[in-house]
C-alpha positions in Angstrom: 18.2 -27.6 -15.0 17.0 -27.5 -11.7 18.4 -24.5 -9.3 17.2 -23.8 -5.8 17.7 -21.0 -4.2 17.0 -18.4 -1.0 17.9 -15.4 0.6 17.2 -15.3 4.6 18.1 -13.7 8.1 20.0 -15.6 10.1 20.5 -15.5 14.1 23.6 -16.6 16.4 23.1 -17.6 20.1 25.5 -15.9 21.7 25.0 -16.5 25.1 23.6 -14.7 28.4 24.0 -10.4 27.9 23.8 -7.7 30.2 20.9 -7.4 32.8 19.2 -4.1 31.4 15.8 -2.5 31.8 13.8 -3.0 28.8 13.0 1.2 26.5 10.5 -1.2 25.4 8.7 -3.2 27.8 10.2 -1.3 30.9 11.0 -4.6 33.0 13.9 -5.5 34.3 16.3 -8.5 33.2 18.9 -10.8 31.7 18.9 -9.8 28.3 20.1 -12.9 25.7 23.2 -11.9 23.4 22.8 -12.2 19.8 24.9 -11.9 16.1 22.1 -11.1 13.2 23.5 -10.9 9.3 21.7 -11.1 6.1 22.5 -14.5 3.9 22.4 -15.5 0.1 22.4 -19.3 0.1 22.3 -21.6 -3.6 22.0 -25.2 -2.0 21.4 -24.6 1.3 25.0 -23.7 1.0 26.2 -20.7 2.6 26.9 -17.9 -0.7 27.1 -14.3 1.2 26.2 -13.2 4.5 26.3 -8.9 5.0 24.7 -6.5 7.6 25.8 -8.3 10.6 25.6 -7.1 14.1 25.1 -7.7 17.9 21.7 -6.8 20.1 21.0 -7.6 23.0 17.4 -9.8 23.5 14.7 -9.4 25.7 14.0 -12.5 28.2 10.5 -11.0 28.2 8.8 -9.0 25.4 11.9 -9.9 22.4 13.0 -6.8 21.8 16.5 -6.2 20.1 19.0 -3.6 21.1 21.8 -3.0 19.5 24.7 -3.4 21.0 27.2 -0.4 21.4 31.3 -1.7 20.8 
């Protein structure tokens, strides 16, 4: 019997975020809003998702900052 499963972290792009100063690189840029979650799949079909959160990612260095709210 052949059983195919997997775990992974997925990111979904939600569009442009705010213009802010990055805490890591110090540059001011438009951040990109994403939704990140952990996922368990069976035969490439997502079965469970957990640790869902929204982040904004710096367009220059890629640092992720949690979105309040």
